C-alpha positions as CSV (number, residue, x, y, z in Angstrom):
1,X,78.7,-68.7,63.6
2,X,77.2,-66.6,66.5
3,X,75.8,-68.5,69.5
4,X,73.4,-66.5,71.6
5,X,71.4,-67.4,74.8
6,X,68.1,-65.6,75.7
7,X,69.2,-65.4,79.3
8,X,72.2,-63.3,78.5
9,X,71.8,-59.6,79.4
10,X,72.7,-58.3,75.9
11,X,70.4,-60.8,74.0
12,X,67.6,-58.4,73.2
13,X,70.0,-55.9,71.7
14,X,71.5,-58.6,69.4
15,X,68.1,-60.1,68.6
16,X,66.8,-56.7,67.5
17,X,69.7,-56.5,65.0
18,X,68.7,-60.0,63.7
19,X,65.2,-58.6,63.1
20,X,66.6,-56.0,60.8
21,X,68.3,-58.5,58.5
22,X,66.0,-57.8,55.6
23,X,66.5,-54.1,55.5
24,X,68.1,-53.3,52.1
25,X,70.2,-50.1,51.8
26,X,69.0,-49.0,48.4
27,X,70.0,-45.3,48.8
28,X,73.1,-45.7,46.7
29,X,71.4,-48.2,44.3
30,X,68.2,-46.2,43.7
31,X,69.7,-43.5,41.6
32,X,71.6,-46.0,39.3
33,X,68.3,-48.0,38.9
34,X,66.2,-44.9,38.2
35,X,68.7,-43.9,35.5
36,X,68.5,-47.4,33.9
37,X,64.7,-47.5,33.9
38,X,64.4,-44.0,32.5
39,X,67.0,-45.0,29.7
40,X,65.0,-48.2,28.9
41,X,61.7,-46.2,28.9
42,X,63.1,-43.6,26.5
43,X,65.4,-45.6,24.2
44,X,63.9,-49.1,24.4
45,X,65.8,-51.8,22.6
46,X,69.0,-49.7,22.1
47,X,69.2,-49.0,25.8
48,X,68.7,-52.7,26.6
49,X,71.4,-53.8,24.1
50,X,73.9,-51.3,25.6
51,X,73.3,-52.6,29.1
52,X,73.9,-56.2,27.9
53,X,77.2,-55.1,26.3
54,X,78.1,-53.4,29.5
55,X,77.2,-56.2,32.0
56,X,76.7,-59.6,30.2
57,X,80.0,-60.0,28.3
58,X,78.4,-60.0,24.8
59,X,77.3,-57.4,22.3
60,X,74.0,-57.9,20.4
61,X,73.9,-56.0,17.1
62,X,70.2,-56.3,16.5
63,X,67.1,-56.6,18.8
64,X,66.3,-59.9,17.1
65,X,69.4,-61.4,18.7
66,X,67.8,-60.9,22.2
67,X,65.3,-63.6,21.8
68,X,65.9,-67.3,22.5
69,X,64.2,-69.4,19.7
70,X,61.9,-72.4,20.2
71,X,64.5,-74.5,18.3
72,X,67.2,-73.6,20.7
73,X,65.0,-74.5,23.6
74,X,64.2,-77.9,22.0
75,X,67.8,-78.7,21.3
76,X,68.7,-77.8,24.9
77,X,66.1,-80.1,26.3
78,X,67.3,-83.1,24.4
79,X,70.9,-82.3,25.4
80,X,70.0,-83.0,29.1
81,X,70.4,-86.5,30.6
82,X,67.1,-88.5,30.5
83,X,67.0,-88.7,34.3
84,X,67.3,-84.9,34.6
85,X,64.5,-84.5,32.0
86,X,62.4,-86.9,34.1
87,X,63.2,-85.0,37.3
88,X,62.1,-81.7,35.6
89,X,58.9,-83.4,34.5
90,X,58.1,-84.7,38.0
91,X,58.7,-81.2,39.5
92,X,56.5,-79.6,36.8
93,X,53.6,-81.9,37.5
94,X,53.8,-81.6,41.2
95,X,53.9,-77.8,41.0
96,X,51.0,-77.6,38.6
97,X,48.9,-79.9,40.8
98,X,49.5,-77.9,44.0
99,X,48.8,-74.5,42.3
100,X,45.5,-75.7,40.7
101,X,44.3,-76.2,44.2
102,X,45.0,-72.5,45.0
103,X,42.8,-71.1,42.2
104,X,40.0,-68.8,43.4
105,X,36.7,-69.2,41.8
106,X,34.1,-66.9,40.2
107,X,30.7,-67.0,41.9
108,X,27.2,-65.4,42.0
109,X,24.7,-65.2,44.8
110,X,21.0,-64.4,44.4
111,X,19.0,-62.5,47.0
112,X,15.1,-62.7,47.3
113,X,14.6,-59.1,46.3
114,X,16.3,-59.7,43.0
115,X,19.8,-58.6,43.9
116,X,22.6,-60.5,42.2
117,X,26.1,-60.1,43.6
118,X,29.2,-62.0,42.6
119,X,32.9,-62.1,41.8
120,X,34.5,-62.6,38.4
121,X,38.0,-63.9,38.4
122,X,40.2,-63.3,35.2
123,X,43.9,-63.6,34.4
124,X,46.0,-60.7,33.4
125,X,46.7,-60.5,29.6
126,X,50.4,-60.7,29.8
127,X,52.9,-61.7,32.6
128,X,56.6,-61.1,32.9
129,X,58.9,-63.6,34.7
130,X,62.4,-62.6,35.7
131,X,64.8,-65.5,36.2
132,X,68.1,-64.7,37.9
133,X,71.4,-65.8,36.5
134,X,73.9,-64.5,39.0
135,X,76.1,-66.9,41.2
136,X,74.1,-70.0,39.9
137,X,71.4,-70.7,37.5
138,X,68.0,-71.8,39.0
139,X,65.7,-73.7,36.6
140,X,63.5,-74.3,39.6
141,X,62.9,-70.5,39.7
142,X,61.7,-70.7,36.1
143,X,59.3,-73.4,36.9
144,X,58.1,-71.8,40.1
145,X,57.2,-68.5,38.4
146,X,55.9,-69.6,35.0
147,X,53.7,-72.5,36.2
148,X,51.5,-70.4,38.4
149,X,50.9,-67.9,35.6
150,X,50.0,-70.8,33.3
151,X,47.7,-72.3,35.9
152,X,46.0,-68.9,36.2
153,X,45.3,-68.9,32.5
154,X,47.7,-66.1,31.4
155,X,47.7,-66.2,27.5
156,X,51.1,-64.7,27.1
157,X,54.2,-65.1,29.3
158,X,57.4,-63.2,28.8
159,X,60.6,-64.5,30.3
160,X,63.8,-62.4,30.7
161,X,67.1,-63.8,32.0
162,X,70.7,-62.7,31.8
163,X,72.9,-65.0,29.8
164,X,76.6,-64.3,30.3
165,X,78.5,-64.4,27.1
166,X,75.4,-65.1,25.1
167,X,75.5,-68.8,26.1
168,X,72.1,-69.8,27.6
169,X,72.5,-72.6,30.1
170,X,71.2,-76.0,28.8
171,X,69.1,-76.4,31.9
172,X,67.4,-73.0,31.1
173,X,66.7,-74.1,27.6
174,X,65.4,-77.5,28.6
175,X,63.1,-76.1,31.3
176,X,61.8,-73.5,28.8
177,X,61.0,-76.2,26.3
178,X,59.2,-78.3,29.0
179,X,57.1,-75.3,29.8
180,X,55.9,-74.9,26.2
181,X,58.6,-72.6,25.0
182,X,57.4,-69.2,26.2
183,X,58.9,-66.1,24.6
184,X,62.2,-65.6,26.3
185,X,64.7,-62.7,26.1
186,X,68.4,-62.7,27.1
187,X,68.2,-59.6,29.2
188,X,69.0,-59.3,32.9
189,X,69.2,-56.8,35.8
190,X,67.2,-53.6,36.3
191,X,67.0,-53.2,32.5
192,X,65.0,-56.3,32.2
193,X,62.5,-55.1,34.7
194,X,62.3,-51.8,32.8
195,X,61.8,-53.6,29.5
196,X,58.9,-55.6,31.0
197,X,57.3,-52.7,32.7
198,X,57.5,-50.2,29.7
199,X,58.0,-52.4,26.6
200,X,60.9,-51.8,24.2
201,X,59.6,-52.5,20.8
202,X,60.9,-56.0,20.9
203,X,60.1,-56.9,24.4
204,X,56.4,-56.5,25.1
205,X,55.0,-54.5,28.1
206,X,53.5,-56.8,30.7
207,X,50.8,-56.4,33.4
208,X,52.6,-58.3,36.3
209,X,56.2,-59.0,37.0
210,X,57.3,-61.9,39.2
211,X,60.7,-63.5,40.0
212,X,63.6,-63.0,42.4
213,X,66.8,-61.1,41.7
214,X,69.7,-59.1,43.2
215,X,69.4,-55.6,44.9
216,X,69.2,-53.9,41.5
217,X,66.3,-56.1,40.4
218,X,64.5,-55.7,43.7
219,X,64.9,-51.9,43.6
220,X,63.7,-51.8,39.9
221,X,60.6,-53.8,40.8
222,X,59.9,-51.5,43.7
223,X,60.2,-48.4,41.4
224,X,58.0,-49.8,38.6
225,X,55.2,-50.9,41.0
226,X,52.1,-49.0,39.9
227,X,53.1,-49.0,36.3
228,X,52.7,-52.9,36.6
229,X,51.9,-55.1,39.5
230,X,54.7,-57.1,41.1
231,X,54.8,-60.4,43.1
232,X,56.8,-59.1,46.1
233,X,60.3,-57.6,46.8
234,X,62.4,-60.4,47.9
235,X,65.8,-60.1,49.6
236,X,68.4,-62.8,50.3
237,X,67.4,-66.3,51.1
238,X,67.0,-67.4,54.8
239,X,66.1,-70.5,56.8
240,X,64.9,-70.7,60.4
241,X,64.8,-74.0,62.3
242,X,63.0,-74.8,65.6
243,X,64.5,-78.0,67.1
244,X,64.4,-80.0,70.3
245,X,66.5,-82.7,71.7
246,X,65.1,-85.3,69.3
247,X,66.7,-83.5,66.3
248,X,69.9,-84.8,64.7
249,X,72.8,-82.3,64.5
250,X,73.9,-83.5,61.1
251,X,70.5,-82.9,59.7
252,X,70.3,-79.4,61.2
253,X,73.8,-78.5,60.1
254,X,73.3,-79.5,56.4
255,X,69.8,-77.9,56.3
256,X,71.3,-74.6,57.6
257,X,74.1,-74.8,55.0
258,X,71.6,-75.4,52.2
259,X,70.6,-71.8,52.5
260,X,74.0,-70.5,53.3
261,X,75.4,-71.7,50.1
262,X,72.9,-69.6,48.0
263,X,74.4,-66.2,48.9
264,X,76.9,-64.6,51.3
265,X,73.9,-62.5,52.5
266,X,71.7,-65.5,53.2
267,X,70.6,-66.0,56.9
268,X,70.7,-69.4,58.7
269,X,69.0,-69.4,62.1
270,X,68.6,-72.3,64.6
271,X,66.6,-71.9,67.8
272,X,66.5,-74.6,70.3
273,X,66.2,-75.0,74.1
274,X,68.9,-77.7,74.0
275,X,72.3,-76.1,74.5
276,X,74.2,-79.3,73.8
277,X,72.3,-79.7,70.4
278,X,73.2,-76.1,69.6
279,X,77.0,-76.7,70.1
280,X,77.0,-80.0,68.3
281,X,75.2,-78.5,65.3
282,X,77.8,-75.8,65.1
283,X,80.5,-78.3,65.1
284,X,78.8,-80.3,62.3
285,X,78.5,-77.1,60.2
286,X,82.3,-76.6,60.3
287,X,83.0,-80.2,59.5
288,X,80.8,-80.1,56.4
289,X,81.8,-76.7,55.1
290,X,85.1,-77.8,53.4
291,X,83.1,-80.5,51.5
292,X,80.9,-78.0,49.7
293,X,81.4,-76.9,46.2
294,X,80.3,-73.4,47.2
295,X,82.3,-73.4,50.5
296,X,83.5,-69.8,50.2
297,X,80.0,-68.5,49.8
298,X,78.6,-70.7,52.5
299,X,81.3,-69.9,55.0
300,X,80.9,-66.1,54.6
301,X,77.1,-66.6,55.0
302,X,77.5,-68.7,58.1
303,X,80.1,-66.6,59.8
304,X,78.4,-63.2,59.1
305,X,74.7,-64.1,59.1
306,X,74.4,-67.5,60.9
307,X,72.9,-67.5,64.4
308,X,72.1,-70.3,66.9
309,X,69.9,-69.2,69.7
310,X,69.5,-71.2,72.9
311,X,66.1,-70.6,74.7
312,X,64.8,-71.6,78.1
313,X,62.0,-73.6,76.6
314,X,60.3,-74.5,73.3
315,X,57.5,-71.9,73.8
316,X,60.2,-69.1,73.8
317,X,61.7,-70.6,70.6
318,X,58.4,-70.4,68.9
319,X,57.8,-66.8,70.0
320,X,61.2,-65.7,68.7
321,X,60.7,-67.4,65.4
322,X,57.3,-65.8,64.9
323,X,59.1,-62.5,65.5
324,X,61.8,-63.4,62.9
325,X,59.1,-64.6,60.4
326,X,61.5,-66.6,58.3
327,X,61.2,-67.3,54.6
328,X,61.7,-71.1,55.2
329,X,60.9,-72.6,58.6
330,X,61.7,-76.2,59.5
331,X,60.2,-77.7,62.7
332,X,62.5,-80.6,63.9
333,X,60.8,-81.7,67.1
334,X,59.4,-84.9,68.4
335,X,55.9,-83.9,67.4
336,X,56.1,-81.0,64.8
337,X,52.4,-81.0,64.0
338,X,51.7,-80.1,67.6
339,X,53.6,-76.9,67.1
340,X,51.9,-75.9,63.8
341,X,48.9,-74.0,65.3
342,X,51.4,-71.8,67.3
343,X,53.4,-70.8,64.1
344,X,52.0,-67.6,62.8
345,X,54.6,-66.1,60.5
346,X,56.7,-68.0,58.0
347,X,56.8,-68.2,54.2
348,X,56.8,-72.0,54.0
349,X,56.7,-74.5,56.9
350,X,58.6,-77.8,56.7
351,X,57.4,-80.3,59.3
352,X,59.5,-83.3,60.4
353,X,63.1,-84.6,60.0
354,X,62.3,-86.1,56.5
355,X,61.3,-82.7,55.2
356,X,64.4,-80.7,54.4
357,X,64.0,-77.3,52.9
358,X,65.4,-78.3,49.4
359,X,62.4,-80.6,49.0
360,X,60.3,-77.4,48.8
361,X,62.8,-75.6,46.6
362,X,62.4,-78.2,43.8
363,X,59.4,-80.5,43.7
364,X,57.2,-80.8,46.8
365,X,54.6,-78.6,44.9
366,X,54.2,-75.3,47.0
367,X,56.0,-72.3,45.5
368,X,59.5,-71.5,46.5
369,X,59.2,-67.8,45.8
370,X,58.6,-66.7,49.3
371,X,58.6,-63.5,51.4
372,X,62.0,-62.7,53.1
373,X,63.4,-60.4,55.7
374,X,60.4,-60.7,58.0
375,X,57.8,-59.8,55.4
376,X,56.1,-63.2,55.9
377,X,54.2,-61.2,58.6
378,X,52.2,-59.7,55.7
379,X,53.2,-61.3,52.4
380,X,52.3,-64.8,51.1
381,X,54.1,-67.2,48.8
382,X,53.8,-66.7,45.0
383,X,50.6,-68.3,43.7
384,X,48.2,-68.1,40.8
385,X,46.4,-65.2,42.5
386,X,49.4,-62.9,41.6
387,X,48.4,-63.3,38.0
388,X,44.7,-63.0,38.5
389,X,42.4,-60.0,39.3
390,X,38.9,-60.1,40.7
391,X,36.0,-58.0,39.5
392,X,32.9,-57.4,41.6
393,X,29.5,-58.1,40.1
394,X,26.4,-56.1,41.1
395,X,22.9,-56.2,39.6
396,X,19.9,-54.7,41.3
397,X,16.3,-55.3,40.3
398,X,13.5,-52.7,40.5
399,X,12.4,-54.4,43.8
400,X,16.0,-54.3,45.2
401,X,16.6,-50.6,44.5
402,X,13.1,-49.7,45.9
403,X,14.0,-51.6,49.1
404,X,17.6,-50.3,49.6
405,X,17.6,-47.0,47.5
406,X,16.5,-44.7,50.3
407,X,19.2,-45.8,52.6
408,X,21.8,-45.4,49.9
409,X,20.5,-41.9,49.0
410,X,20.8,-40.9,52.7
411,X,24.4,-42.0,52.8
412,X,25.1,-40.0,49.6
413,X,23.4,-36.9,51.1
414,X,25.5,-37.2,54.3
415,X,28.7,-37.1,52.1
416,X,27.3,-34.1,50.2
417,X,27.5,-35.9,46.9
418,X,24.4,-34.6,45.2
419,X,24.8,-36.5,41.9
420,X,25.3,-39.8,43.8
421,X,22.0,-39.1,45.7
422,X,20.1,-38.1,42.5
423,X,21.3,-41.2,40.6
424,X,19.5,-43.3,43.1
425,X,16.5,-41.0,43.7
426,X,15.8,-40.9,40.0
427,X,15.4,-44.6,39.8
428,X,13.1,-44.6,42.9
429,X,10.9,-42.0,41.3
430,X,10.8,-43.8,38.1
431,X,10.0,-47.1,39.8
432,X,7.1,-45.5,41.7
433,X,5.7,-44.0,38.5
434,X,5.8,-47.4,36.8
435,X,4.4,-49.1,39.9
């Protein structure tokens, strides 16, 4: 794990490299993904089935085999331990409650001259949710993507997820049942994104696609944007921690590793003005690593993309973290809420030593689908708004157009749009005649 000090002459050079962590080299991937998308768009179900046979270790013979039945979901749910079913229910309720608070509202406003202006909020007709199934299965991703769409009022939700060997994970089945058994297809990778974007005959075309995935999935989402809307293009997971001398090294170490075990490409970053705390945290990390089930993945991540930065003060630590704009940011200081106003860029902010990042992954309530790679500077976490659209409402009375029409006509004339101008002047003339 790399240890940097801001007072070192070469710090800025190394820090700039850290800021580039989210750049995905998709040049070699893009042609492959374009070909897959074109194949799915052209041949539909047949193309999807061939890709499953190639990548997922089973060979569907008919499109009907692609769908997971409600009966399978129910059976999977009751195979789970009662305590696990209860934990899923707790997570579901907390996620629902939080996301309901995020719902934007329709509204109307009335002006004295008879103008009515407003906003109408409506859900999309159909949403697609991609659930990854690579190095581990994440039922939490299913909950975090389906629930915001349900809260938004989307009538039809289509789930796709790869199932290696045609064996859906019991946790997947149980979580699907808990969510009301949405239509789900055993399709993964770029082909699944193409199926959701274009439709295949069996898999319906959707209006919005959400959900994380590998570089092929991320590239496919980028390429189909415009055909459909997407939530964001997410890269490998990451955590940033700001800590002072009050923080416990064992807490810092395990929290950094909680991201490292996701993926070899995950980034774990600690920034602190306390050099001794930095060194003790690194020691703790290497003590804990051999005890992890996913030690190999976590070790590669920590050694290649793990960084501890020692700053000259806490203000400098905050400034650097705002530049990094991490997906997850923990603040482990004596008074974390005091720092909150100074934090400008982070996907989710975890305040205090009793708020480890995994609490947000599973059941705190806020969404865990977050902007990565510095995109928290301009992207927000997944919310019901991704599945909603807003229409503007405008209604002018005769008094309103009489009052504002001439100014509007002048603006149209200035832009040399004659029909625009006449559309307004015709009403003005008619209103004068009637008046």
